[in-house]
LOMAR-565179 format. One record per residue (C-alpha): residue in one letter; x, y, z. Coordinates in steps of 0.001 Angstrom, whole numbers, plus 500000, padded with zeros to 6 digits. Layout:
<sites>
aXYZ/...
</sites>
This chain:
<sites>
x347008856520441737/x346052860188441403/x349714861218441456/x350499858790438622/x347701860299436512/x349046863793437175/x352529862705436113/x351217861266432833/x349178864406432176/x352235866568432825/x354234864760430131/x351434865243427588/x351245868939428463/x354996869230427979/x354707867875424423/x352031870461423594/x354270873248424926/x357263872027422903/x355195871954419720/x354096875535420364/x357712876582420877/x358779874809417691/x356118876444415521/x356673879867417116/x360444879897416626/x360072878561413089/x358348881810412101/x361021884074413598/x364257885368412194/x367330883524413548/x367948883961417269/x371069883117419234/x372785883370422565/x375257886034421443/x372490888648421437/x370279887645424383/x368285890884424567/x367493890754420860/x366448887105421151/x364338887785424244/x362590890665422501/x361610888466419569/x360396885664421837/x358203887797424093/x356594889466421079/x355315886113419840/x351826885248421179/x352319881597420288/x355578881414422249/x353964883079425281/x351135880553425069/x353737877799425118/x355235879296428275/x351840879197430018/x351286875603428906/x354754874625430137/x354084876250433520/x350904874186433762/x352993871078433099/x355447872105435816/x352556872523438248/x351126869088437454/x354518867418437747/x355397869165441010/x352035868234442518/x352625864599441614/x356133864647443073/x354940865842446466/x354185862262447456/x355390860206444461/x359038859151444006/x360775860639440993/x361500857281439342/x357821856346439522/x357045859144437033/x359574857956434445/x357293855449432624/x355057858396431737/x357898859730429621/x358050856428427744/x354415856934426718/x354981860563425793/x357945859546423636/x355563857660421352/x353391860777421078/x356484862874420370/x357613860610417522/x354138860651415981/x353969864457416130/x357489864903414788/x357057862486411879/x353535863502410856/x353525867192411713/x357102868204410913/x358210865541408438/x361075864301410616/x362534860863409919/x364796859440412645/x367823857479411512/x368565853937412620/x371020855205415215/x368418857601416586/x365879854776416828/x368462852807418797/x369022855763421137/x365245856066421646/x365008852359422540/x367850852746425031/x365987855714426506/x362828853666427030/x364900850851428559/x366495853344430961/x363122854651432107/x361660851171432594/x364740849894434419/x364756852836436812/x361005852513437410/x361374848824438328/x363575849880441239/x360511851169443126/x359034847703443370/x358157846829446977/x360926845243448966/x360756842665451710/x357714843258453914/x356584846335451976/x353446846902449918/x353255848601446539/x351315851541447988/x354049852103450570/x356758851909447891/x354983854536445780/x354459856934448664/x357177859286449891/x356968861297453109/x359127863879454837/x359692866023451758/x358256869218453245/x360664869207456180/x363645868569453904/x362583871351451533/x362136873839454382/x365571872993455796/x367402873470452477/x370847874946453023/x372322877543450618/x375382875446449781/x373203872554448616/x371145874875446433/x374358876321444965/x375700872813444398/x372713872158442147/x372317875544440488/x375920876517439675/x376734873388437598/x373313873715435958/x374356877165434746/x378006876427433966/x377472873243431948/x375264874825429220/x377691877720428789/x380600875299428430/x378750873074425991/x377759875922423699/x381012877832423946/x383521874991423668/x382084871659422682/x379409872531420170/x380800875209417884/x379434875374414382/x381983874302411779/x381830876050408431/x383013874884405070/x381879872951402067/x381806869572403820/x380460870770407191/x377314869103408474/x374682870721410734/x374470869661414363/x371577867551415599/x371193869689418717/x372694867459421403/x374401870397423127/x371208872475423029/x369251869548424474/x371794868906427213/x372026872562428187/x368279873146428181/x367686869819429928/x370029870640432786/x368429874053433283/x364865872760433030/x365774869884435346/x366947872441437899/x363669874288437359/x361756871115438169/x363906870537441263/x363186873958442733/x359537873763441665/x359315870446443479/x360707872100446613/x358118874878446430/x355304872353445950/x356404870332448984/x356593873466451135/x353153874593449927/x351781871199450937/x353504871406454340/x352528873098457579/x353973876526456684/x353119877373453045/x353519881150453537/x357258880740454066/x357877879993450376/x358355883652449231/x361048884128451879/x363137881282450498/x365416881142447461/x363100878756445603/x361126881343443562/x364234883203442376/x366105880023441433/x363014878627439725/x362549881738437581/x366221882177436720/x366768878556435709/x363458878489433852/x364116881646431817/x367596880508430779/x366344877021430002/x363497878329427837/x365898880565425935/x368278877709425124/x365373875406424310/x363944877948421866/x367292878357420105/x367665874597419795/x364137874081418492/x364641876748415833/x367843875168414530/x367291871445415065/x364633868745414953/x361850868503417512/x362251864800418297/x365977865006419013/x365805868174421116/x362827867098423239/x364130863560423828/x367543864794424969/x365954867547427069/x363651865117428870/x366283862453429518/x368713865057430856/x366078866819432947/x364760863616434563/x368255862346435363/x369154865721436833/x365907865758438827/x366546862296440264/x370096863025441378/x369330866531442679/x366235865421444595/x368385862760446255/x370800865459447405/x368303868157448402/x365228866323449633/x366494862884450568/x364893861043447647/x364788857425448857/x366925854844447089/x366207851128447482/x368086849321450226/x368021845886448667/x370968845185446429/x368936844019443432/x366674847073443361/x369614849355444006/x371439847920440996/x368329848486438887/x368317852152439881/x372008852529439023/x371498850656435742/x368661853021434827/x370906856051435320/x373685854386433337/x371359853567430447/x370165857182430376/x373757858355429983/x374314855707427284/x371242856937425422/x372620860469425355/x375922859192424010/x374159857117421340/x372502860095419670/x374491861247416603/x376030864677416924/x375769865613413236/x373026865223410684/x373395862592408002/x374734863622404595/x371448863838402701/x369684865934405296/x372780868085405801/x372985868832402090/x369294869721401941/x369635872037404922/x372694873678403402/x370983874169400046/x367899875610401723/x370041878162403501/x371844879388400392/x371063882764398916/x369584882790395422/x372175883155392696/x371828886374390720/x371345885856386984/x373707887537384524/x372399890814383170/x373802891862379782/x375513895250379761/x373782898252378331/x374488899513374872/x377904901101374653/x377780904883374578/x379201906879371724/x382940907159371402/x384623910182372864/x385313913065370487/x389069912713370718/x388862909112369509/x386742910075366497/x389123912894365611/x392076910539365815/x390681907887363474/x388544910063361237/x385209911735361117/x383316908502360749/x383645905966363582/x384984902582362519/x382659899655362021/x384288897490364652/x382900897409368257/x384269899211371255/x385573897302374275/x383429898223377260/x384179895340379632/x384813896616383123/x388174895736384578/x390117895843381293/x392591898561380495/x392052900560377378/x388386901176378173/x386816903069375274/x389487902202372689/x388426900653369389/x388965896958368880/x389406895625365347/x390638892449363682/x394321892267362887/x395090893746359491/x392136896146359465/x393662898843361665/x394245902222359968/x397780902414358692/x399926905437359472/x402531904543356846/x405709902518357030/x408011903073359960/x411446904361359151/x414322901979359757/x416631902813362632/
</sites>
């Protein structure tokens, strides 16, 4: 029961950290992945963003402590509760209004979490306490092979780069619509899911018989590298897109990645009975369906408002200054007194400085001789 409470507390702490990131990046100038050092410099100079990092690390610690003995799918209902808190914060604090399709995707997300959590129900001859308790994680974490760690980390790094570089390019033009942030959420979710996986391995080793062996493993380096890259992509997405969409996609992606990676690295138990096994598979399938259900572009009204907000102010027309006096050679050509008609001073026209007069009023030089 204590592990379940820690898992619920971790999800609430995550929401607080995401809100801090959202408010911190909203006060910065635009950041992007093309200039990582410039973006990193702006992020680390923000006290609010650094506070969010500390809060997020506290959430990682709570979640990893819960996952030492609790199966991954048993923590998924906590995300369903935090999703309600996320929607309340996004709608009341940031004025976000999900569309009908986004509400549908959120309902599919909750159904995925509940379906996967039902797969930990006790089987034949097993109690609920035994179903919610996992053992042997410390030995599996200590015996982690490098190729398994690379099998988790390399796709976690390659997928975000591919999504941002190929599949989620901004399209310009009059009729272009802003992106909802699906690619940012997927990329950050995969990286933060890998961070949770390696943090889970460190927590299980710290709870095992040889906790001092953790610094000699690859867990700390992989945890920091995946976490730094994931926070950078998360910050970019939160600055450009809505909080509810980014955080929902990040969490669904991270939990699915955590479940599958923990199965590979630490032998996360899957149910042996066919009915419970199908529930687990259905939960993963619904999570993928939820990600596909989120719209990729903003709706027309919100896209137009975002485009208008990003336009530069139009400069008002300033009347030209009073025309200077005519050159001396012009006055000598047409007489001592300048004519009463105005002088053309419009830039870009030939004949700048020549007198302009109505037809018939020009000074006559006499009749032309016939040729």
